[in-house]
C-alpha positions in Angstrom: 39.7 4.4 25.7 39.0 1.0 24.1 35.0 1.0 25.0 35.0 4.6 23.7 33.1 5.1 20.1 36.6 6.9 18.9 37.9 3.5 19.5 36.0 2.0 16.7 35.4 5.0 14.7 39.6 4.7 14.3 39.8 1.3 13.9 36.4 1.6 11.1 38.5 3.9 9.1 41.5 1.8 9.3 40.0 -1.7 8.0 38.0 0.7 5.3 35.1 -0.9 7.4 31.4 0.6 8.1 31.2 0.6 12.0 29.9 -1.7 14.3 26.1 -2.5 13.9 25.5 -1.3 17.6 26.4 2.1 16.2 25.0 2.4 12.7 21.0 3.5 12.1 18.9 0.8 12.0 15.5 1.0 9.5 12.7 -0.2 12.2 10.4 -2.5 10.3 6.7 -2.6 11.0 4.8 -5.4 10.1 3.5 -3.3 6.8 6.9 -2.9 5.8 7.8 -6.8 6.6 4.2 -7.8 4.8 4.7 -5.2 1.8 8.2 -6.8 1.1 6.8 -10.1 1.3 4.1 -9.2 -1.6 6.7 -7.6 -3.2 9.3 -11.2 -3.2 5.9 -12.9 -3.8 5.0 -10.6 -7.3 8.1 -10.7 -8.3 8.7 -14.2 -8.3 5.4 -14.9 -10.1 6.2 -11.7 -12.6 9.4 -13.8 -14.1 7.5 -16.8 -15.4 5.2 -14.0 -17.7 8.5 -12.0 -19.3 6.3 -11.2 -22.7 3.5 -9.3 -20.5 4.2 -5.9 -18.9 3.9 -5.7 -15.4 2.4 -2.7 -13.3 2.9 -2.0 -9.8 -0.7 -0.7 -7.8 0.9 2.4 -7.2 1.0 2.9 -10.5 -2.4 2.2 -11.2 -3.5 4.3 -8.4 -2.0 7.2 -9.4 -4.4 6.8 -12.5 -7.4 6.3 -10.8 -10.3 9.3 -11.8 -12.3 9.4 -8.8 -15.5 11.6 -10.0 -18.5 12.2 -7.7 -21.3 10.6 -9.2 -24.8 12.1 -11.1 -26.8 11.8 -8.0 -25.3 15.0 -6.3 -24.1 12.6 -3.4 -21.1 14.2 -2.0 -20.3 10.4 -0.6 -21.2 8.3 -4.1 -17.8 8.3 -6.7 -17.1 6.1 -9.7 -13.8 4.9 -10.4 -11.8 5.2 -13.5 -9.0 4.8 -14.9 -7.0 5.9 -18.2 -3.1 6.5 -18.7 -1.2 10.1 -19.1 -1.7 10.4 -22.5 -5.4 9.8 -21.3 -6.2 6.5 -23.0 -8.7 4.7 -21.3 -7.7 2.1 -18.9 -10.4 -1.5 -18.3 -9.4 -3.4 -15.0 -10.4 -6.8 -14.9 -10.2 -9.1 -12.2 -9.8 -13.0 -13.4 -10.5 -14.1 -9.9 -13.2 -16.3 -9.2 -16.6 -15.2 -8.5 -15.9 -16.0 -5.1 -12.8 -14.5 -4.1 -15.0 -10.6 -6.3 -18.1 -11.3 -3.9 -15.5 -10.3 -1.2 -14.3 -7.0 -2.7 -12.4 -6.1 -5.7 -10.5 -3.5 -6.8 -12.3 -0.3 -6.8 -14.1 0.1 -11.0 -12.9 -3.5 -11.6 -15.2 -6.0 -13.7 -14.9 -9.5 -14.6 -13.1 -11.6 -17.0 -16.6 -12.5 -18.5 -17.8 -9.1 -18.6 -15.1 -7.7 -20.5 -14.7 -11.2 -23.2 -18.8 -10.5 -23.3 -17.9 -6.5 -24.6 -14.4 -6.6 -26.3 -15.6 -6.0 -29.5 -16.6 -2.6 -28.6 -13.4 -2.1 -26.8 -11.2 1.4 -28.0 -8.3 0.7 -29.8 -6.3 2.7 -27.8 -7.9 1.6 -24.2 -5.1 -0.3 -21.9 -6.4 -4.0 -20.2 -4.9 -4.4 -16.6 -5.5 -7.5 -15.4 -5.2 -9.0 -11.4 -5.6 -11.5 -9.4 -4.5 -12.4 -6.0 -0.4 -11.8 -6.7 -0.4 -12.3 -9.7 -0.2 -15.5 -11.2 -3.4 -16.4 -12.5 -3.6 -12.6 -14.2 -0.6 -13.3 -15.9 -2.3 -16.7 -17.2 -5.1 -14.7 -18.1 -3.4 -11.7 -19.6 -1.0 -13.8 -22.3 -4.1 -15.6 -23.5 -5.8 -12.2 -24.0 -3.4 -10.6 -25.5 -2.8 -13.8 -28.2 -6.6 -14.2 -28.4 -8.0 -10.5 -28.7 -4.5 -9.1 -30.9 -3.5 -6.9 -27.5 0.0 -6.8 -27.7 1.6 -3.7 -26.3 -1.9 -3.2 -24.6 -2.2 -5.3 -21.8 -0.3 -5.4 -17.7 -0.1 -7.8 -15.2 -1.0 -6.1 -12.2 0.9 -7.5 -9.0 -2.9 -8.1 -7.0 -5.1 -7.5 -5.2 -3.3 -7.9 -2.2 -0.4 -5.7 -3.3 -3.1 -3.1 -3.8 -3.5 -3.0 -0.4 -0.2 -1.9 0.4 0.0 0.9 -2.5 0.8 4.5 -1.6 -1.8 6.5 -1.0 0.3 10.4 -2.2 0.0 8.1 -5.8 -4.0 9.1 -6.0 -4.9 11.0 -8.2 -8.3 13.1 -7.7 -9.3 15.1 -10.0 -12.8 15.8 -8.6 -13.9 19.5 -8.3 -15.3 18.7 -5.0 -12.9 17.2 -3.3 -9.7 18.0 -5.3 -7.6 18.4 -1.9 -8.7 14.7 -1.1 -5.8 11.9 -0.7 -7.1 8.5 0.9 -5.4 5.6 1.6 -6.7 3.3 -1.9 -9.1 1.1 -0.8 -11.4 -1.8 -2.3 -15.1 -2.1 -2.7 -18.0 -4.2 -2.4 -19.2 -5.1 -5.4 -22.5 -6.0 -4.5 -22.9 -2.7 -2.7 -20.7 -0.6 -4.0 -18.7 0.5 -0.8 -15.8 0.8 0.8 -14.6 -2.7 1.9 -12.2 -3.8 4.0 -11.7 -7.2 3.9 -9.5 -9.0 1.2 -9.4 -12.8 0.3 -6.6 -14.1 -0.4 -7.3 -17.2 -2.2 -5.2 -19.3 0.9 -3.0 -18.2 4.1 0.1 -18.9 2.1 -0.7 -15.1 0.6 -1.6 -13.1 3.8 1.0 -10.6 3.5 -2.2 -8.0 3.2 -2.1 -4.7 4.7 -2.6 -4.3 8.6 -5.9 -2.1 8.1 -7.9 -5.4 6.2 -8.7 -8.4 7.3 -8.6 -11.6 5.0 -10.5 -14.8 4.3 -9.3 -17.7 2.4 -10.4 -21.1 0.9 -10.9 -23.8 3.3 -8.2 -26.2 2.6 -10.5 -28.6 1.0 -11.9 -26.1 -1.7 -8.3 -24.7 -2.0 -7.1 -28.3 -2.6 -9.6 -28.4 -5.3 -9.2 -25.0 -6.6 -5.6 -25.8 -6.6 -5.8 -28.7 -9.0 -8.4 -26.5 -11.4 -5.8 -23.9 -11.1 -2.6 -26.6 -12.4 -4.6 -27.9 -15.0 -5.7 -24.4 -16.1 -2.0 -23.6 -16.3 -1.2 -26.8 -18.6 -3.9 -25.6 -20.6 -2.9 -22.1 -20.8 1.0 -23.1 -21.5 -0.4 -25.2 -24.2 -2.5 -22.6 -25.5 0.5 -20.3 -25.7 2.4 -23.1 -28.1 0.5 -23.3 -30.5 0.2 -19.5 -30.6 3.5 -19.5 -31.1 4.2 -22.4 -33.3 1.1 -20.5 -35.3 3.2 -17.2 -35.5 6.1 -18.8 -36.9 4.2 -20.8 -39.4 2.9 -17.7 -40.6 6.5 -15.4 -40.8 7.4 -18.6 -42.7 4.7 -18.8 -45.2 5.0 -14.1 -45.4 8.9 -14.8 -46.4 8.4 -17.4 -48.5 5.5 -15.3 -50.5 8.6 -12.4 -50.0 10.6 -14.4 -51.8 9.3 -15.9 -54.0 
């Protein structure tokens, strides 16, 4: 009786505790699940540094993706657009370096330089989504863009291209009439050819938690060291800019208060 399950059931009931582990159902964690969990943890760590910027997950972005056939009639060629549920356009901005973007990008994304060159033509209801590898550099740039171009409430910090490799396939929404039933895993594209890519630039091996379906590449140690110093300096610069912005806002608010009082 002591070795039987009934004995353990009785003890569990008497002590108001769950059954021993040997009888509990255990969830099998695949390598992909482990990497996805690590990816979420890393992103949450960086997102906490930018509480003034609304976050967006790759699942949410994928759900807002609209895949449309190109006008040349080729059934295998598609263009990718994004729009919120109320119809507001979404602009996806890749803030990474040219070396990283040359490997792959999220479909439909434009570079930071391209965005700033065309920001004057940005619709007043457009939502801007910035992304990098895992959410840190994009948070820095999202904050700067918000303050520089008055994008309060209209800018998001995506959880990164690494997280995008784990996006839920069911989150995709296709509106192409010719392939309305097509549901496939969100993919990346080669910015040069426009074709699908199964490679991801992960910046450094520390952020190697992409989905198993993708290959990875990253900067060599010497290059990574130099670029990390650059990111550190950029972070300091953006921090100073943010402080100056806050001071200006406080001064403007104080001036308005004094004017109203007078």
